[in-house]
Chimera marker file (.cmm) of the C-alpha trace (Angstrom):
<marker_set name="trace">
<marker id="1" x="-52.349" y="13.724" z="-15.514" r="1" g="1" b="0" radius="0.5"/>
<marker id="2" x="-54.006" y="11.902" z="-18.546" r="1" g="1" b="0" radius="0.5"/>
<marker id="3" x="-58.267" y="12.058" z="-18.506" r="1" g="1" b="0" radius="0.5"/>
<marker id="4" x="-59.742" y="8.870" z="-17.598" r="1" g="1" b="0" radius="0.5"/>
<marker id="5" x="-60.927" y="6.680" z="-20.014" r="1" g="1" b="0" radius="0.5"/>
<marker id="6" x="-64.551" y="6.748" z="-21.063" r="1" g="1" b="0" radius="0.5"/>
<marker id="7" x="-64.886" y="2.910" z="-21.061" r="1" g="1" b="0" radius="0.5"/>
<marker id="8" x="-64.667" y="2.150" z="-16.913" r="1" g="1" b="0" radius="0.5"/>
<marker id="9" x="-67.187" y="4.692" z="-16.881" r="1" g="1" b="0" radius="0.5"/>
<marker id="10" x="-69.894" y="2.872" z="-14.759" r="1" g="1" b="0" radius="0.5"/>
<marker id="11" x="-73.991" y="3.830" z="-14.197" r="1" g="1" b="0" radius="0.5"/>
<marker id="12" x="-74.749" y="5.352" z="-11.519" r="1" g="1" b="0" radius="0.5"/>
<marker id="13" x="-76.705" y="1.810" z="-10.118" r="1" g="1" b="0" radius="0.5"/>
<marker id="14" x="-73.607" y="-0.033" z="-11.071" r="1" g="1" b="0" radius="0.5"/>
<marker id="15" x="-71.715" y="2.142" z="-8.700" r="1" g="1" b="0" radius="0.5"/>
<marker id="16" x="-69.616" y="0.199" z="-6.143" r="1" g="1" b="0" radius="0.5"/>
<marker id="17" x="-67.467" y="1.211" z="-3.282" r="1" g="1" b="0" radius="0.5"/>
<marker id="18" x="-63.690" y="2.517" z="-4.498" r="1" g="1" b="0" radius="0.5"/>
<marker id="19" x="-65.084" y="3.855" z="-8.032" r="1" g="1" b="0" radius="0.5"/>
<marker id="20" x="-64.675" y="7.574" z="-8.631" r="1" g="1" b="0" radius="0.5"/>
<marker id="21" x="-67.844" y="9.198" z="-8.164" r="1" g="1" b="0" radius="0.5"/>
<marker id="22" x="-67.402" y="12.076" z="-10.755" r="1" g="1" b="0" radius="0.5"/>
<marker id="23" x="-70.286" y="12.891" z="-12.590" r="1" g="1" b="0" radius="0.5"/>
<marker id="24" x="-68.932" y="12.431" z="-16.366" r="1" g="1" b="0" radius="0.5"/>
<marker id="25" x="-72.666" y="12.123" z="-18.465" r="1" g="1" b="0" radius="0.5"/>
<marker id="26" x="-75.959" y="10.967" z="-18.478" r="1" g="1" b="0" radius="0.5"/>
<marker id="27" x="-77.346" y="8.187" z="-20.286" r="1" g="1" b="0" radius="0.5"/>
<marker id="28" x="-79.829" y="9.280" z="-22.949" r="1" g="1" b="0" radius="0.5"/>
<marker id="29" x="-79.633" y="12.600" z="-21.469" r="1" g="1" b="0" radius="0.5"/>
<marker id="30" x="-81.567" y="11.637" z="-18.222" r="1" g="1" b="0" radius="0.5"/>
<marker id="31" x="-80.545" y="13.905" z="-15.394" r="1" g="1" b="0" radius="0.5"/>
<marker id="32" x="-81.579" y="10.342" z="-13.116" r="1" g="1" b="0" radius="0.5"/>
<marker id="33" x="-78.900" y="7.974" z="-15.141" r="1" g="1" b="0" radius="0.5"/>
<marker id="34" x="-75.809" y="9.693" z="-13.985" r="1" g="1" b="0" radius="0.5"/>
<marker id="35" x="-72.519" y="7.816" z="-15.900" r="1" g="1" b="0" radius="0.5"/>
<marker id="36" x="-69.609" y="7.694" z="-12.759" r="1" g="1" b="0" radius="0.5"/>
<marker id="37" x="-66.302" y="7.573" z="-13.698" r="1" g="1" b="0" radius="0.5"/>
<marker id="38" x="-65.535" y="4.676" z="-12.291" r="1" g="1" b="0" radius="0.5"/>
<marker id="39" x="-61.872" y="4.946" z="-12.359" r="1" g="1" b="0" radius="0.5"/>
<marker id="40" x="-59.685" y="3.925" z="-8.846" r="1" g="1" b="0" radius="0.5"/>
<marker id="41" x="-60.371" y="6.349" z="-6.354" r="1" g="1" b="0" radius="0.5"/>
<marker id="42" x="-57.060" y="8.655" z="-4.582" r="1" g="1" b="0" radius="0.5"/>
<marker id="43" x="-55.817" y="8.122" z="-0.972" r="1" g="1" b="0" radius="0.5"/>
<marker id="44" x="-53.252" y="10.194" z="0.359" r="1" g="1" b="0" radius="0.5"/>
<marker id="45" x="-51.230" y="7.429" z="2.663" r="1" g="1" b="0" radius="0.5"/>
<marker id="46" x="-52.617" y="8.269" z="6.389" r="1" g="1" b="0" radius="0.5"/>
<marker id="47" x="-55.764" y="10.201" z="4.951" r="1" g="1" b="0" radius="0.5"/>
<marker id="48" x="-59.430" y="8.974" z="4.544" r="1" g="1" b="0" radius="0.5"/>
<marker id="49" x="-60.394" y="7.568" z="0.971" r="1" g="1" b="0" radius="0.5"/>
<marker id="50" x="-61.264" y="9.810" z="-1.264" r="1" g="1" b="0" radius="0.5"/>
<marker id="51" x="-64.585" y="9.616" z="-3.097" r="1" g="1" b="0" radius="0.5"/>
<marker id="52" x="-62.467" y="10.661" z="-6.631" r="1" g="1" b="0" radius="0.5"/>
<marker id="53" x="-59.683" y="9.494" z="-8.197" r="1" g="1" b="0" radius="0.5"/>
<marker id="54" x="-56.867" y="10.807" z="-8.802" r="1" g="1" b="0" radius="0.5"/>
<marker id="55" x="-57.596" y="13.591" z="-12.327" r="1" g="1" b="0" radius="0.5"/>
<marker id="56" x="-61.132" y="14.408" z="-10.643" r="1" g="1" b="0" radius="0.5"/>
<marker id="57" x="-59.633" y="15.164" z="-7.078" r="1" g="1" b="0" radius="0.5"/>
<marker id="58" x="-56.882" y="17.402" z="-8.558" r="1" g="1" b="0" radius="0.5"/>
<marker id="59" x="-59.645" y="19.333" z="-10.844" r="1" g="1" b="0" radius="0.5"/>
<marker id="60" x="-61.437" y="19.796" z="-7.562" r="1" g="1" b="0" radius="0.5"/>
<marker id="61" x="-59.010" y="21.202" z="-5.521" r="1" g="1" b="0" radius="0.5"/>
<marker id="62" x="-57.847" y="23.257" z="-8.615" r="1" g="1" b="0" radius="0.5"/>
<marker id="63" x="-60.850" y="24.762" z="-9.022" r="1" g="1" b="0" radius="0.5"/>
<marker id="64" x="-60.812" y="25.532" z="-4.879" r="1" g="1" b="0" radius="0.5"/>
<marker id="65" x="-57.149" y="27.315" z="-5.712" r="1" g="1" b="0" radius="0.5"/>
<marker id="66" x="-58.752" y="28.983" z="-8.326" r="1" g="1" b="0" radius="0.5"/>
<marker id="67" x="-62.268" y="30.490" z="-6.235" r="1" g="1" b="0" radius="0.5"/>
<marker id="68" x="-60.229" y="30.884" z="-2.730" r="1" g="1" b="0" radius="0.5"/>
<marker id="69" x="-58.051" y="32.712" z="-4.462" r="1" g="1" b="0" radius="0.5"/>
<marker id="70" x="-60.536" y="34.642" z="-6.550" r="1" g="1" b="0" radius="0.5"/>
<marker id="71" x="-61.958" y="36.327" z="-3.339" r="1" g="1" b="0" radius="0.5"/>
<marker id="72" x="-58.243" y="37.304" z="-1.698" r="1" g="1" b="0" radius="0.5"/>
<marker id="73" x="-58.726" y="41.256" z="-1.723" r="1" g="1" b="0" radius="0.5"/>
<marker id="74" x="-55.788" y="43.093" z="-4.142" r="1" g="1" b="0" radius="0.5"/>
<marker id="75" x="-53.084" y="44.733" z="-2.264" r="1" g="1" b="0" radius="0.5"/>
<marker id="76" x="-54.015" y="48.722" z="-2.964" r="1" g="1" b="0" radius="0.5"/>
<marker id="77" x="-50.625" y="50.075" z="-4.202" r="1" g="1" b="0" radius="0.5"/>
<marker id="78" x="-48.657" y="52.049" z="-2.058" r="1" g="1" b="0" radius="0.5"/>
<marker id="79" x="-49.457" y="56.102" z="-1.519" r="1" g="1" b="0" radius="0.5"/>
<marker id="80" x="-45.774" y="57.843" z="0.068" r="1" g="1" b="0" radius="0.5"/>
<marker id="81" x="-46.830" y="60.836" z="2.078" r="1" g="1" b="0" radius="0.5"/>
<marker id="82" x="-44.480" y="63.625" z="1.842" r="1" g="1" b="0" radius="0.5"/>
<marker id="83" x="-44.828" y="66.129" z="4.928" r="1" g="1" b="0" radius="0.5"/>
<marker id="84" x="-43.147" y="69.924" z="4.001" r="1" g="1" b="0" radius="0.5"/>
<marker id="85" x="-42.372" y="70.967" z="7.405" r="1" g="1" b="0" radius="0.5"/>
<link id1="1" id2="2" r="1" g="1" b="0" radius="0.2"/>
<link id1="2" id2="3" r="1" g="1" b="0" radius="0.2"/>
<link id1="3" id2="4" r="1" g="1" b="0" radius="0.2"/>
<link id1="4" id2="5" r="1" g="1" b="0" radius="0.2"/>
<link id1="5" id2="6" r="1" g="1" b="0" radius="0.2"/>
<link id1="6" id2="7" r="1" g="1" b="0" radius="0.2"/>
<link id1="7" id2="8" r="1" g="1" b="0" radius="0.2"/>
<link id1="8" id2="9" r="1" g="1" b="0" radius="0.2"/>
<link id1="9" id2="10" r="1" g="1" b="0" radius="0.2"/>
<link id1="10" id2="11" r="1" g="1" b="0" radius="0.2"/>
<link id1="11" id2="12" r="1" g="1" b="0" radius="0.2"/>
<link id1="12" id2="13" r="1" g="1" b="0" radius="0.2"/>
<link id1="13" id2="14" r="1" g="1" b="0" radius="0.2"/>
<link id1="14" id2="15" r="1" g="1" b="0" radius="0.2"/>
<link id1="15" id2="16" r="1" g="1" b="0" radius="0.2"/>
<link id1="16" id2="17" r="1" g="1" b="0" radius="0.2"/>
<link id1="17" id2="18" r="1" g="1" b="0" radius="0.2"/>
<link id1="18" id2="19" r="1" g="1" b="0" radius="0.2"/>
<link id1="19" id2="20" r="1" g="1" b="0" radius="0.2"/>
<link id1="20" id2="21" r="1" g="1" b="0" radius="0.2"/>
<link id1="21" id2="22" r="1" g="1" b="0" radius="0.2"/>
<link id1="22" id2="23" r="1" g="1" b="0" radius="0.2"/>
<link id1="23" id2="24" r="1" g="1" b="0" radius="0.2"/>
<link id1="24" id2="25" r="1" g="1" b="0" radius="0.2"/>
<link id1="25" id2="26" r="1" g="1" b="0" radius="0.2"/>
<link id1="26" id2="27" r="1" g="1" b="0" radius="0.2"/>
<link id1="27" id2="28" r="1" g="1" b="0" radius="0.2"/>
<link id1="28" id2="29" r="1" g="1" b="0" radius="0.2"/>
<link id1="29" id2="30" r="1" g="1" b="0" radius="0.2"/>
<link id1="30" id2="31" r="1" g="1" b="0" radius="0.2"/>
<link id1="31" id2="32" r="1" g="1" b="0" radius="0.2"/>
<link id1="32" id2="33" r="1" g="1" b="0" radius="0.2"/>
<link id1="33" id2="34" r="1" g="1" b="0" radius="0.2"/>
<link id1="34" id2="35" r="1" g="1" b="0" radius="0.2"/>
<link id1="35" id2="36" r="1" g="1" b="0" radius="0.2"/>
<link id1="36" id2="37" r="1" g="1" b="0" radius="0.2"/>
<link id1="37" id2="38" r="1" g="1" b="0" radius="0.2"/>
<link id1="38" id2="39" r="1" g="1" b="0" radius="0.2"/>
<link id1="39" id2="40" r="1" g="1" b="0" radius="0.2"/>
<link id1="40" id2="41" r="1" g="1" b="0" radius="0.2"/>
<link id1="41" id2="42" r="1" g="1" b="0" radius="0.2"/>
<link id1="42" id2="43" r="1" g="1" b="0" radius="0.2"/>
<link id1="43" id2="44" r="1" g="1" b="0" radius="0.2"/>
<link id1="44" id2="45" r="1" g="1" b="0" radius="0.2"/>
<link id1="45" id2="46" r="1" g="1" b="0" radius="0.2"/>
<link id1="46" id2="47" r="1" g="1" b="0" radius="0.2"/>
<link id1="47" id2="48" r="1" g="1" b="0" radius="0.2"/>
<link id1="48" id2="49" r="1" g="1" b="0" radius="0.2"/>
<link id1="49" id2="50" r="1" g="1" b="0" radius="0.2"/>
<link id1="50" id2="51" r="1" g="1" b="0" radius="0.2"/>
<link id1="51" id2="52" r="1" g="1" b="0" radius="0.2"/>
<link id1="52" id2="53" r="1" g="1" b="0" radius="0.2"/>
<link id1="53" id2="54" r="1" g="1" b="0" radius="0.2"/>
<link id1="54" id2="55" r="1" g="1" b="0" radius="0.2"/>
<link id1="55" id2="56" r="1" g="1" b="0" radius="0.2"/>
<link id1="56" id2="57" r="1" g="1" b="0" radius="0.2"/>
<link id1="57" id2="58" r="1" g="1" b="0" radius="0.2"/>
<link id1="58" id2="59" r="1" g="1" b="0" radius="0.2"/>
<link id1="59" id2="60" r="1" g="1" b="0" radius="0.2"/>
<link id1="60" id2="61" r="1" g="1" b="0" radius="0.2"/>
<link id1="61" id2="62" r="1" g="1" b="0" radius="0.2"/>
<link id1="62" id2="63" r="1" g="1" b="0" radius="0.2"/>
<link id1="63" id2="64" r="1" g="1" b="0" radius="0.2"/>
<link id1="64" id2="65" r="1" g="1" b="0" radius="0.2"/>
<link id1="65" id2="66" r="1" g="1" b="0" radius="0.2"/>
<link id1="66" id2="67" r="1" g="1" b="0" radius="0.2"/>
<link id1="67" id2="68" r="1" g="1" b="0" radius="0.2"/>
<link id1="68" id2="69" r="1" g="1" b="0" radius="0.2"/>
<link id1="69" id2="70" r="1" g="1" b="0" radius="0.2"/>
<link id1="70" id2="71" r="1" g="1" b="0" radius="0.2"/>
<link id1="71" id2="72" r="1" g="1" b="0" radius="0.2"/>
<link id1="72" id2="73" r="1" g="1" b="0" radius="0.2"/>
<link id1="73" id2="74" r="1" g="1" b="0" radius="0.2"/>
<link id1="74" id2="75" r="1" g="1" b="0" radius="0.2"/>
<link id1="75" id2="76" r="1" g="1" b="0" radius="0.2"/>
<link id1="76" id2="77" r="1" g="1" b="0" radius="0.2"/>
<link id1="77" id2="78" r="1" g="1" b="0" radius="0.2"/>
<link id1="78" id2="79" r="1" g="1" b="0" radius="0.2"/>
<link id1="79" id2="80" r="1" g="1" b="0" radius="0.2"/>
<link id1="80" id2="81" r="1" g="1" b="0" radius="0.2"/>
<link id1="81" id2="82" r="1" g="1" b="0" radius="0.2"/>
<link id1="82" id2="83" r="1" g="1" b="0" radius="0.2"/>
<link id1="83" id2="84" r="1" g="1" b="0" radius="0.2"/>
<link id1="84" id2="85" r="1" g="1" b="0" radius="0.2"/>
</marker_set>
């Protein structure tokens, strides 16, 4: 999956429904003037429309998977117990 084209980025105030809402930068470094990705959003058949394009949607879910797997405790190694009669 290729990274979105910066040519399609839009300012938050110019953003319309159906464009990716991932923040990709700020105009003149001003956090009040955020640039959104602007690519068409990802939509899985039978599911609600996403707020992100396929690229950012995949990144978001990969980050969630990494966060979940980081919190899963490792299984300690097995210890064999030998009993003497």
